[in-house]
C-alpha positions in Angstrom: 38.7 -23.6 98.4 37.3 -20.1 99.1 34.1 -18.8 97.6 33.8 -16.5 94.5 33.4 -12.8 95.3 31.8 -10.2 93.0 31.6 -6.5 93.6 28.5 -4.9 92.1 28.4 -1.1 91.4 26.6 1.2 89.0 25.7 4.8 88.2 29.1 6.5 88.6 28.1 9.4 86.3 31.7 10.4 85.8 31.7 14.0 84.5 28.7 15.1 86.4 28.3 18.6 87.7 26.0 19.6 90.6 24.6 23.1 90.1 27.7 23.9 88.1 30.2 22.3 90.5 32.4 19.5 89.0 32.4 16.2 91.0 35.8 15.0 89.8 37.4 15.1 93.2 34.5 13.1 94.7 34.7 10.5 92.0 38.5 10.2 92.4 38.1 9.6 96.1 35.5 6.9 95.4 37.7 5.1 92.8 40.6 5.1 95.2 38.4 3.7 97.9 37.0 1.1 95.5 40.5 -0.2 94.6 41.3 -0.5 98.3 38.1 -2.5 98.9 38.8 -4.9 95.9 42.1 -5.7 97.6 40.8 -5.9 101.1 37.9 -8.3 100.3 39.9 -10.3 97.7 37.3 -9.6 95.0 37.3 -11.9 91.9 35.1 -9.9 89.6 33.8 -6.3 89.3 30.5 -5.5 87.5 29.6 -1.9 86.6 25.9 -1.9 85.6 25.7 1.2 83.5 25.9 5.0 83.5 29.6 5.0 83.9 29.5 8.5 82.4 27.0 11.3 83.0 26.5 12.1 79.3 26.9 10.8 75.8 30.0 13.0 75.2 31.9 12.8 78.5 34.5 15.5 79.2 38.2 14.6 79.0 38.7 14.5 82.9 35.9 12.0 83.2 37.5 9.7 80.5 40.8 10.0 82.3 39.2 9.0 85.6 37.7 5.9 84.1 40.7 4.6 82.1 43.2 5.5 84.8 41.0 3.4 87.3 41.0 0.5 84.9 44.7 0.6 84.4 45.4 0.9 88.1 43.1 -1.8 89.3 44.3 -4.3 86.7 47.9 -3.5 87.5 47.2 -4.2 91.2 44.9 -7.2 90.6 45.7 -8.8 87.2 43.2 -11.7 87.8 40.3 -9.4 88.4 37.5 -9.9 85.8 35.7 -6.6 85.0 32.3 -6.4 83.2 31.1 -3.0 82.1 27.7 -2.4 80.4 26.2 0.8 79.0 23.5 2.7 80.7 21.0 5.2 79.3 23.4 8.1 79.9 26.3 6.4 78.2 27.1 6.5 74.5 27.1 2.8 73.6 29.5 3.2 70.6 31.9 5.5 72.5 32.0 3.0 75.4 32.7 0.1 73.1 35.3 1.9 71.0 38.4 0.7 73.0 36.9 -2.8 73.4 39.8 -4.6 71.6 42.3 -3.1 74.0 40.0 -3.6 77.0 39.3 -7.2 76.2 43.1 -7.9 76.1 43.2 -6.5 79.7 40.5 -8.8 80.9 37.7 -6.1 80.8 34.5 -6.9 78.9 32.7 -3.8 77.7 29.2 -4.2 76.3 27.4 -1.1 74.8 25.1 -2.6 72.2 23.4 -5.9 71.5 25.5 -8.2 69.3 24.2 -9.1 65.9 24.7 -12.4 64.1 25.8 -12.8 60.5 22.2 -13.1 59.5 21.2 -9.8 61.2 19.5 -11.3 64.2 20.3 -11.0 67.9 23.2 -13.2 68.9 23.4 -13.5 72.7 26.6 -15.5 72.9 29.0 -12.5 73.0 27.1 -11.3 76.1 28.1 -14.4 78.1 31.2 -13.5 80.1 33.1 -16.2 82.1 34.1 -15.0 85.6 37.0 -16.9 87.3 37.9 -17.4 90.9 41.3 -17.0 92.6 42.3 -20.4 91.3 41.6 -19.4 87.7 38.5 -21.7 87.5 35.3 -20.5 86.0 33.0 -19.8 88.9 30.2 -17.9 87.2 28.8 -16.8 83.8 27.7 -13.2 83.6 25.1 -12.3 81.0 26.2 -8.7 80.3 23.0 -7.0 79.1 23.3 -3.3 78.5 20.5 -0.7 78.5 17.9 -1.7 76.0 16.5 1.0 73.7 13.2 0.4 71.8 15.2 -0.2 68.6 16.9 -3.1 70.4 13.6 -5.0 70.9 12.0 -7.5 68.6 8.8 -6.6 66.9 5.7 -7.6 68.8 3.9 -10.7 67.8 0.2 -10.0 67.4 -0.6 -13.6 68.1 0.8 -13.4 71.6 0.4 -9.8 72.6 -3.2 -9.0 73.4 -4.2 -5.4 72.8 -4.5 -3.3 76.0 -3.5 -6.1 78.3 0.2 -6.6 77.4 2.7 -3.8 76.8 4.7 -4.7 73.6 7.8 -2.8 74.9 7.8 -4.8 78.2 7.2 -8.0 76.3 10.1 -7.1 73.9 12.4 -6.7 76.9 11.2 -10.0 78.4 12.0 -11.8 75.1 15.5 -10.3 74.8 16.3 -11.2 78.4 14.9 -14.7 78.0 17.1 -15.2 74.9 20.1 -13.9 76.8 19.8 -15.8 80.1 18.8 -19.0 78.3 22.1 -18.8 76.4 23.9 -18.1 79.7 22.2 -21.0 81.5 23.2 -23.4 78.7 26.9 -22.4 79.1 26.8 -22.7 82.9 28.6 -25.7 84.4 27.2 -27.6 87.3 28.6 -25.4 90.0 28.8 -22.1 88.1 26.6 -19.1 89.1 24.3 -17.5 86.6 24.7 -13.7 87.0 22.6 -11.2 85.0 23.0 -7.5 84.5 20.5 -4.9 83.6 20.2 -1.1 83.4 16.5 -0.4 83.6 13.6 0.9 85.8 11.9 -1.9 87.7 8.4 -1.8 89.0 8.1 -0.6 92.6 11.6 0.9 92.6 12.2 4.0 94.8 13.4 6.9 92.7 15.4 10.1 93.5 12.9 12.7 92.3 15.5 15.2 91.1 18.2 13.1 89.3 16.3 10.0 88.0 13.7 9.4 85.5 11.9 6.3 84.2 13.3 4.9 81.0 12.3 2.6 78.1 10.2 4.5 75.7 8.7 7.0 78.0 7.6 7.3 81.6 5.1 4.4 81.8 7.3 1.3 81.3 8.3 -0.1 84.6 9.6 -3.7 84.2 8.2 -6.5 86.3 10.7 -8.5 88.3 9.6 -11.8 86.8 11.6 -10.9 83.6 14.5 -12.4 85.5 14.4 -16.1 86.2 14.3 -17.4 89.7 17.3 -19.6 88.9 19.6 -16.6 88.5 22.0 -16.5 91.3 22.2 -12.7 91.2 20.9 -9.8 89.1 23.1 -6.7 89.2 21.0 -3.7 88.3 21.8 -0.1 87.5 19.7 3.1 87.0 18.2 3.8 90.4 20.5 5.7 92.7 19.0 4.3 96.0 20.3 0.9 96.8 17.5 -1.6 97.1 16.2 -5.1 96.4 13.4 -5.5 93.8 10.1 -7.2 94.2 11.0 -8.9 97.5 13.8 -10.8 95.8 17.1 -10.2 97.6 19.0 -11.6 94.6 17.7 -8.9 92.3 19.3 -5.7 93.4 20.3 -2.1 92.6 23.7 -1.3 94.1 22.8 2.4 94.1 25.2 5.2 93.1 28.4 5.7 94.9 27.9 9.4 95.6 24.7 11.6 95.9 24.0 12.8 92.4 21.4 15.4 93.6 20.8 17.3 96.8 17.7 15.2 97.6 19.9 12.1 97.7 21.7 13.2 100.8 19.6 11.3 103.4 20.3 7.8 102.3 23.6 5.8 102.2 25.5 5.2 99.1 27.3 2.0 98.6 28.5 -0.9 96.5 27.5 -4.5 97.0 29.8 -7.4 97.8 28.2 -10.7 96.7 29.6 -14.1 97.6 28.9 -17.3 95.7 29.6 -21.0 96.4 28.7 -24.0 94.3 26.8 -21.7 91.9 24.6 -20.1 94.5 24.6 -16.8 96.4 25.7 -17.5 99.9 26.0 -13.9 101.2 25.9 -10.3 100.3 27.2 -7.2 102.1 26.7 -3.5 101.4 30.0 -1.6 101.6 29.1 2.0 102.4 31.1 4.6 100.4 32.5 7.4 102.6 31.6 10.9 101.5 34.3 13.2 100.4 31.9 16.2 100.4 29.1 16.6 103.0 25.7 18.0 102.1 24.0 20.4 104.5 20.3 21.1 104.0 18.7 24.0 105.9 14.9 24.1 105.8 13.6 27.1 107.7 10.1 28.6 108.5 11.3 32.2 108.1 14.4 34.1 106.8 15.3 34.9 110.4 15.4 31.3 111.3 17.4 30.4 108.2 20.0 33.1 108.9 20.2 32.0 112.6 20.8 28.4 111.6 23.4 29.3 109.1 25.3 31.3 111.8 25.4 28.1 113.9 26.5 25.8 111.1 29.5 23.8 112.2 32.2 23.9 109.4 35.8 22.6 109.3 38.2 25.4 108.3 41.0 22.8 107.6 39.2 21.1 104.6 40.6 21.6 101.2 38.4 23.6 98.8 37.3 20.5 96.8 36.0 19.0 100.1 34.0 22.0 101.2 30.4 20.9 101.9 27.5 21.7 99.6 24.7 23.8 101.0 21.0 23.9 100.1 18.8 26.5 101.9 15.0 26.4 101.6 13.1 29.3 103.3 9.4 29.9 103.8 8.6 33.5 102.7 5.3 35.0 104.1 6.3 38.3 102.5 8.8 39.5 99.9 12.5 39.5 100.8 14.3 40.8 97.7 17.7 40.9 99.5 17.5 37.4 100.9 20.2 36.0 98.6 22.5 38.9 99.4 22.0 38.3 103.1 22.7 34.6 102.9 25.8 35.1 100.7 27.1 37.9 103.0 26.7 35.6 106.1 28.6 32.8 104.3 31.4 34.9 102.9 34.8 33.6 103.8 33.4 30.4 105.3 34.3 26.9 103.9 31.0 26.0 102.3 29.5 26.2 98.8 25.9 27.5 98.5 24.4 25.4 95.7 20.8 26.3 96.0 18.6 28.9 97.7 14.9 28.0 97.3 11.9 29.9 98.6 8.5 28.4 99.6 5.7 30.9 99.1 2.7 31.0 101.4 0.0 32.6 99.3 -3.1 31.0 97.9 -1.4 30.2 94.6 -4.6 31.3 92.8 -4.4 33.4 89.6 -7.0 36.1 88.8 -8.7 33.6 86.5 -9.3 31.3 89.5 -11.8 33.6 91.1 -15.3 32.3 91.6 -17.5 33.9 90.3 -15.2 35.0 87.4 -14.1 38.6 87.6 -14.0 41.1 84.8 -10.4 42.4 84.8 -11.4 45.7 83.2 -13.6 46.4 86.3 -10.7 46.1 88.7 -8.5 49.0 89.7 -4.7 48.5 89.3 -4.2 48.5 93.0 -6.7 45.7 93.5 -5.0 43.6 90.8 -1.7 44.2 92.6 -3.2 43.1 95.9 -4.6 39.9 94.5 -1.3 39.0 92.8 0.4 39.6 96.1 -2.0 37.3 98.0 -1.2 34.6 95.4 2.3 34.4 96.7 2.2 35.8 100.2 0.2 36.0 103.4 -1.8 39.2 104.3 -1.6 42.4 102.4 1.4 44.4 101.0 2.9 46.9 103.5 2.7 50.6 103.0 6.2 50.9 101.6 5.5 48.3 98.9 2.2 50.0 98.0 3.9 53.3 97.8 6.5 51.8 95.4 3.8 50.3 93.3 1.9 53.6 93.0 5.2 55.4 92.0 5.7 52.8 89.3 2.1 53.0 88.2 2.3 56.8 87.9 5.5 56.7 85.8 3.9 54.2 83.4 0.7 56.2 83.1 2.6 59.4 82.4 4.4 57.8 79.4 1.2 56.5 77.8 
């Protein structure tokens, strides 16, 4: 009998735009690729660990992408179990709205924590049986969605010592403990215990542009020991860089399938194929997602260098427009260059590339007039000296003669109107 295979993915962010450019074509290529991999590797279960959509009210094309994917993959692979949990970007209620229909299709969607008839947390609906190719239950997945502070139990003053234990973290720990304990109790002898989570774990590597810490602010990073050692695998979402957590190879972020910010270009994007036998993880393999759209980043020490590198940029004229690469240009400016954007856009005109961002790096001191030591009386400074000091804040050296002449012309016109 062959082993049980699970595909772990997260952070699709369907409906995202990057500097105003929709990502629908990239997401469609990813979903097509994902369906092919499910068939190629004979996957038994798919876990999507949150942030299916990029916002609480996803646009119609994003909804179409998701539901068309579900319909296609279930038509091709009727025995595939699918578990979907909400992330911090998702609307939990919107995600759960079609649950009756999705459940009939073999898709378990969990947006919010289930509540018992007495109003307390009931973990039993979170426990999802996952079956192998023979139809036998091979694993129990504890489908825990993103936890908001309102989902957590009140802190117990008898167990939480002030200033030594964070009540939010302890609340998460208690919720997870209740959930995985219920999952463990339902696990048969050779069934794997699989947990999900959409959270920020301590020590995780973030993408500075597109990610932020979650759970009641920016200070609550969760320790890896909230997950029991006996869990065969923990499928995490939220961080876009694929990584293991806390030195535990079984606790893992799959990462996002496409770069969601320009600074995510350097590292690979992937899904994780995990294999289980007799209730234990026996192998895992990253499946790298091919990029439909390349990202070019040009970082130049001067405008001349930037323009020269853009002229040499190798581009494929045969690409369809939705596959044209994205371009980020960063330029060091020792002196003002007001026409730089026009120069860059003129050089790129007619070429198969999309300029998403043009950033400048200033070389001045960065000091304001108030930073002078000793403090200076602004009333004692001539306008030209104020202008020169402001120039040095952003640029090297002194303003050239033409710029000074333009400043004096402007100053004269202002003074004449006073």
